[in-house]
DOVO-221294 format. One record per residue (C-alpha): residue in one letter; x, y, z negated. Coordinates in steps of 0.25 Angstrom, whole numbers, padded with zeros to 4 digits, always signed. Layout:
BEGIN
AXYZ ...
# end
This chain:
BEGIN
M-0067+0349-0496 R-0062+0354-0509 T-0046+0352-0514 A-0042+0350-0529 V-0029+0358-0534 V-0019+0359-0548 V-0016+0371-0551 D-0009+0368-0561 A-0002+0356-0568 V+0004+0356-0581 R+0009+0345-0592 S+0015+0345-0606 P+0030+0339-0608 M+0031+0326-0610 G+0036+0323-0625 K+0038+0308-0630 G+0028+0299-0634 K+0033+0295-0647 P+0034+0301-0659 G+0043+0313-0659 G+0040+0316-0645 A+0037+0330-0642 L+0022+0329-0640 A+0021+0318-0651 E+0014+0328-0660 L+0006+0333-0652 H-0009+0329-0652 A-0011+0323-0636 V-0022+0333-0636 E-0016+0345-0639 L-0006+0340-0630 L-0013+0340-0618 A-0021+0353-0622 Q-0011+0363-0620 V-0007+0355-0606 L-0020+0360-0605 A-0019+0373-0609 G-0007+0375-0603 L-0015+0370-0589 V-0024+0380-0590 N-0015+0392-0597 R-0008+0392-0585 T-0017+0392-0572 G-0027+0401-0581 I-0039+0394-0578 D-0052+0398-0587 P-0052+0382-0595 G-0068+0384-0595 T-0067+0381-0580 V-0061+0367-0582 E-0071+0355-0576 D-0066+0342-0582 V-0051+0341-0591 I-0047+0326-0585 V-0037+0320-0594 G-0028+0308-0593 C-0026+0299-0606 V-0022+0284-0607 S-0021+0281-0622 Q-0034+0289-0624 A-0033+0285-0639 A-0029+0292-0653 D-0024+0307-0650 Q-0030+0303-0634 S-0044+0296-0637 V-0054+0309-0635 T-0054+0312-0622 P-0041+0322-0624 G-0042+0329-0613 R-0056+0336-0619 M-0050+0337-0634 A-0038+0344-0625 W-0045+0355-0618 L-0054+0358-0632 A-0039+0359-0639 A-0034+0368-0628 G-0047+0376-0632 F-0053+0374-0619 P-0068+0376-0615 E-0075+0366-0622 H-0084+0362-0611 V-0074+0357-0601 P-0075+0341-0601 A-0062+0331-0601 T-0059+0316-0598 T-0049+0305-0599 I-0045+0297-0588 D-0036+0286-0589 R-0029+0279-0580 R-0018+0275-0587 C-0006+0283-0582 G-0012+0289-0572 S-0022+0297-0580 S-0018+0310-0578 Q-0017+0308-0563 Q-0031+0302-0564 A-0036+0312-0570 L-0029+0322-0559 H-0036+0314-0548 F-0050+0317-0555 A-0047+0332-0557 A-0046+0332-0543 Q-0054+0322-0538 G-0065+0330-0545 V-0061+0344-0540 L-0063+0337-0525 A-0076+0331-0528 G-0080+0346-0533 A-0083+0339-0547 Y-0072+0350-0552 D-0065+0364-0547 V-0056+0363-0560 V-0053+0352-0569 V-0040+0347-0577 A-0033+0334-0577 G-0023+0329-0586 G-0017+0319-0595 V-0011+0317-0609 E-0005+0307-0614 S+0003+0307-0631 M+0009+0295-0631 S+0015+0297-0645 R+0002+0299-0651 V-0004+0289-0643 P+0004+0276-0641 M+0002+0271-0627 G-0009+0259-0627 S-0015+0265-0640 A-0029+0262-0634 R-0027+0249-0632 M-0029+0246-0647 G-0022+0234-0646 R-0031+0229-0636 D-0031+0221-0625 P-0035+0234-0612 Y-0036+0225-0601 G-0044+0213-0604 P-0044+0197-0602 S-0049+0199-0585 V-0036+0209-0582 T-0029+0198-0591 E-0032+0187-0584 R-0033+0193-0568 Y-0019+0198-0572 A-0014+0185-0582 P-0006+0186-0590 G-0011+0200-0590 L-0005+0213-0586 V+0008+0218-0592 S+0012+0231-0597 Q+0018+0243-0589 G+0032+0241-0591 V+0029+0225-0586 A+0024+0231-0574 A+0035+0241-0572 E+0046+0230-0571 L+0035+0222-0561 V+0037+0234-0552 A+0051+0234-0555 A+0052+0222-0551 K+0044+0222-0537 W+0051+0234-0534 A+0066+0228-0536 L+0067+0240-0546 E+0081+0238-0555 R+0082+0244-0566 E+0094+0253-0561 T+0084+0256-0551 L+0074+0260-0563 D+0086+0268-0571 A+0090+0277-0561 Y+0078+0281-0558 S+0071+0285-0574 A+0085+0291-0577 R+0081+0300-0562 S+0067+0302-0569 H+0074+0309-0582 H+0085+0319-0571 R+0071+0323-0563 A+0065+0326-0575 A+0078+0333-0581 A+0080+0340-0570 A+0065+0347-0569 A+0066+0349-0583 D+0078+0356-0583 A+0076+0364-0571 G+0061+0369-0578 H+0055+0361-0567 F+0043+0357-0578 R+0041+0367-0583 D+0029+0372-0575 E+0023+0358-0578 I+0024+0358-0594 V+0014+0364-0602 P+0022+0366-0616 I+0018+0360-0628 T+0016+0365-0641 V+0016+0353-0652 P+0014+0354-0666 G+0023+0362-0673 G+0024+0372-0660 T+0036+0366-0654 V+0034+0368-0640 V+0037+0359-0631 D+0037+0361-0616 R+0050+0350-0609 D+0047+0337-0608 E+0055+0326-0620 T+0054+0314-0611 I+0065+0317-0601 R+0079+0313-0604 P+0092+0319-0592 G+0103+0310-0596 T+0094+0300-0593 T+0103+0290-0584 A+0103+0276-0579 E+0112+0271-0585 R+0106+0273-0599 L+0093+0270-0595 A+0101+0255-0592 G+0102+0251-0607 L+0087+0255-0609 K+0082+0239-0610 P+0069+0236-0603 S+0058+0241-0610 F+0047+0228-0607 Q+0053+0213-0606 D+0044+0205-0609 E+0048+0190-0610 E+0033+0186-0604 A+0033+0198-0592 A+0048+0190-0590 R+0039+0178-0587 R+0027+0184-0580 F+0036+0191-0571 P+0051+0185-0569 E+0051+0197-0557 I+0054+0207-0567 G+0068+0214-0573 W+0066+0219-0583 R+0071+0234-0578 V+0058+0244-0585 T+0063+0251-0598 A+0062+0263-0606 G+0070+0273-0599 N+0063+0268-0586 S+0049+0270-0588 S+0043+0282-0592 Q+0042+0287-0606 I+0031+0289-0618 T+0027+0302-0616 D+0017+0312-0624 G+0012+0323-0615 A-0001+0329-0605 S-0004+0336-0591 A-0014+0344-0584 A-0018+0349-0572 L-0029+0360-0567 V-0036+0355-0556 M-0046+0363-0546 S-0053+0365-0534 E-0045+0372-0525 E-0054+0384-0522 R-0054+0383-0537 A-0041+0387-0539 E-0044+0398-0527 R-0053+0404-0536 L-0044+0404-0548 G-0033+0410-0541 L-0024+0397-0545 T-0014+0390-0537 P-0014+0378-0536 L-0003+0368-0535 A-0006+0358-0527 R-0020+0350-0523 F-0023+0335-0524 H-0021+0329-0509 A-0025+0315-0514 F-0028+0302-0523 S-0027+0288-0525 V-0029+0279-0537 C-0024+0263-0536 G-0023+0251-0544 D-0013+0238-0541 D-0007+0228-0547 P-0011+0229-0563 V+0002+0222-0566 T+0012+0227-0561 M+0003+0238-0563 L+0013+0249-0559 T+0013+0250-0546 A-0001+0257-0541 P+0005+0270-0537 I+0012+0264-0523 P-0003+0259-0518 A-0009+0273-0525 T+0002+0281-0517 A+0000+0274-0504 M-0016+0277-0508 V-0014+0290-0510 L-0005+0295-0499 E-0016+0287-0487 R-0026+0298-0495 A-0017+0310-0493 G-0012+0306-0480 L+0001+0309-0482 D+0015+0301-0482 L+0024+0299-0492 A+0034+0307-0484 D+0025+0321-0489 I+0024+0317-0501 D+0035+0328-0507 H+0034+0323-0523 A+0028+0309-0528 E+0027+0306-0542 V+0026+0291-0546 N+0026+0291-0562 E+0036+0284-0568 A+0029+0276-0577 F+0042+0264-0574 A+0052+0268-0565 P+0046+0257-0557 V+0036+0262-0554 P+0043+0275-0546 L+0051+0266-0540 A+0042+0257-0535 W+0033+0267-0529 Q+0046+0274-0521 A+0049+0259-0517 E+0035+0260-0510 Y+0036+0276-0505 P+0051+0278-0502 V+0049+0294-0508 A+0063+0301-0508 D+0069+0302-0527 E+0066+0314-0523 V+0051+0315-0522 L+0049+0304-0532 N+0046+0311-0546 P+0057+0320-0543 V+0054+0328-0557 G+0054+0316-0565 G+0043+0306-0569 A+0038+0298-0582 I+0052+0291-0585 A+0057+0308-0590 L+0045+0313-0591 G+0036+0303-0596 H+0023+0297-0595 P+0013+0301-0605 L+0002+0292-0599 G-0012+0301-0598 A-0004+0313-0593 S+0005+0311-0584 G-0003+0308-0571 S-0003+0324-0572 R+0009+0325-0578 L+0015+0319-0563 F+0006+0328-0557 T+0009+0339-0563 S+0026+0337-0561 M+0023+0333-0547 L+0015+0346-0544 W+0026+0354-0550 N+0037+0348-0544 L+0028+0349-0529 R+0027+0365-0534 R+0043+0366-0536 T+0049+0360-0525 G+0037+0362-0513 G+0034+0349-0511 R+0019+0346-0504 W+0015+0332-0509 G+0016+0326-0521 L+0010+0312-0524 Q+0010+0306-0540 T+0005+0293-0544 M+0010+0285-0555 C+0006+0270-0561 E-0006+0265-0570 A-0007+0255-0581 G-0016+0244-0572 G-0011+0243-0560 M-0018+0259-0554 A-0009+0270-0548 N-0015+0285-0544 A-0007+0294-0533 T-0011+0307-0534 I-0006+0317-0520 V-0004+0331-0521 E-0003+0341-0512 R+0005+0355-0518 L+0000+0369-0515 
# end
């Protein structure tokens, strides 16, 4: 039976996704190209042996409109015969790219494949691809009348359903910053970050998004971000607890992993970081939208033949603080197991790149701590979620 392994996983530093951000002057293709070059250089593989490049990207417009993985591969100077494709499963796009890469190896379709993601939210703002049009259509609006809601309102619904108070959300969010700051200060992110050179020659090698001085008390002073009279009438249970401080940050970033068959890695003398053990993907209520990580986790644990107690590192994307907290309410792992090096509240959420960014941070933390099993899951617009279990080698 074939085994799919991860030989290396890297990411860019995270930059604020707005004009003036550390990576904002860099074209998305160039950002991903530098990450791909870093991955190839670190592993020493012949780039001509890569059989496909699978890249997650959500806002496929403007700078990101023409198969960004293909353009980035060419921008890096790599062989023209290597193809690429783009995946959109919303926030889980690059996690799905990893699934497709590993599943291709397991099926015998690939021996060597690169999977990753990119999102320059400063240059291609969230929602750009809509062009001001309705992306849902009349039938979906009728089925969920009076229509689907924003992710912010969905986060409020999750907070209400699991009785997550504002103080709990803010305390969790401050902890995310503290954990990320501690990891950065200890040099833990050095293994995973590829330094990025921006126009003008400045080298960016640290995450710009972490705020070490964040406290729950400071976050308590922020106003709710999604308060809306119409939503309040429709959902009277909402307490308006979600703010910019307990939500993920708009971010620029890219990430990538080298996935191989175990046999090919052995032949090349490469030592894998981990092997893929189980996958799942599922849908849930598209109105609450952010709850699918809960059934996706049940599915992937069953497929893996593991119990929750076996998991040494659980990476649950911090799209909004209610998401990992609701997940933890259903899967009561110890606090130190859940997002131990911080998450998207501190590190940011560059949509299409986030899946492989979480994956990268999880793999390197497992290696650092000696943990064996890692579980990653993330909510996705439309009420979907991927879940992945890996075994550190």
